[in-house]
Each structure stands twice: as structure tokens, then as C-alpha cells.
N, C-alpha and C positions, 0 to 999 in steps of 0.2 A: 323122526320121533318114533318111539316104540310104545307098545301097550304098557310096558313097565314104566316108562316115563310118565305116561298119562296117569297111571295108578299111583305112582310115587308122588306126583304133584298133589293129587287129591288127599293122599294119606298124610303128607306133610302139613297140609292145612288142617286136617282133622286133629292131628296130634299137636298142632300149634308150635312147630319148630321154627325158630327164627332164621335158620340157614339150611341149605341143602346138605352141607357137610355134617351138621349135627344130626340131621334126619337119617342120612345114609349110615352114619356110624351107629345110630340106635338100631338100625336093621342088621348090623353086623356085617355090612358090606364095605368094600374098600372105597374110599372117597372118589377115586377115579371112575367108579362104576357109573356115577351120574353122567359123566361125559359120554360114556358108551351108550347109555340108555337114550340120551338125546340124539345120538347118531343112528339109532335104530336097533341096537342090540337089546336083548332082554335078559332079565335076571333069572336066576334059578327058580324052580318051582316052589322051593321053601320060602323065598322072599316074596314071590307073588302071592302065595297062599296067606302069609301073615298080613300083608297089606290089605288084601281083599277081605279077609275075615274081619279085620279091624274096621273096615268100611261097611261091613254087613252085606257084602256082595259075594257072588258065587266064585270061589277060587278056581274051580275046574274050568269055568267059562273063560276066565282071564288067562289061565295056563294054555287053554286051547287057542286063544287068540295069539298068544306069544308064539306058539308052535306054528300057526298059520303064517306069521310074519317071517319065520325062519325057513319056511318051505317054499317050493316053487311048483308051478303047474298044477296038475291034478291033486297032488298032495296038499298044496295050499288051499285049494278049493274044498277038499275034504275037511281040513281043519276048520275052515270058515263055517261049513255046515254043522260040524260038531259044536262049535262055539254057540251058534244060533240055537241049536237044540238044547244045549245046557242052559241058556238064558230062558228058553221057553219052559224047561223043566222047573226052574226056580219060580216062574210065574205060577205053574200048577201047584207047587207047594203052598203058595199063598192062598190059592183058591181052596185047596184041600184043608188048609188050616182054618177055614171058615172066617177069614178076614173079610172077604168080599161079601157085600150085602150090608155091611155096617155103613152108616152115613159117612160119606167122604172117602171111602176106600174103593179103589178100582185098579185092577192089575193092567199093566201094559208092558210091552217089551219094545225096546229100541236098541238093536244091536245086542249088547250084553247087559243092558241096564234093565232092572225090574224095579218099578216104583209103585208106591202106594200113595195116591193123592189124598191130601188132607184138606183140600180147598172146598 
């Protein structure tokens, strides 16, 4: 499985597509792309960017994760560090946006995810 596959599954649910085929066509990708994403290949940065933005997530962090998956050794470790830093940067944007401090909002990072709790 790839970062693109994970992102695609979440995007498909958000957009309420009844099938993978309809969703991948809406992205402008070839239907066989889904098979490749399941096998570990990643989409181009434009597709990753679109899905991440629609989900309200950091496209740069997802793209860095995709690059990490395509790399080996120290290069892969460098991309992993960059992805974590980009996730942390998104968290800082939330803090700087003065969201933190309001009842129920708290930043946290887990991998590439930045969440605001409303509990």
C-alpha cells in the first residue's frame, strides 16, 4: 500500500464516490492507477496535492511521504524527516492562527496528521 492509496481511500469517502473507478476518473487518472497505488506506487504530485487539499491536509507533507516511499536508505530517511517537519509546520500554523486556547481545540501531530479536537 502507498501513501497515495491511503489518501485516495480517505478522499473517496469524503467525496462520496460509490466506486474506485468513478473516483479515479474524477481525479483525471487512469483507472489502472488504483491497482498501482495498492501495490505501493504513488501518484504524481498534482493528484496528491488535490486530494490532500480537499481533505484539508498538508499536500507537501503527503508528497514528501510519497517521495520517502520511492526512495531508499539515507534518502528515504531524509524524506521521512521532511514529512514530519512539514506536519509539525502545519501544527504551528494552527497555533499561530490563534485556534489553540479556545475550548476543545488542541494541536497534536501523529505522523502527517494534524488534528483539532472538538471533544
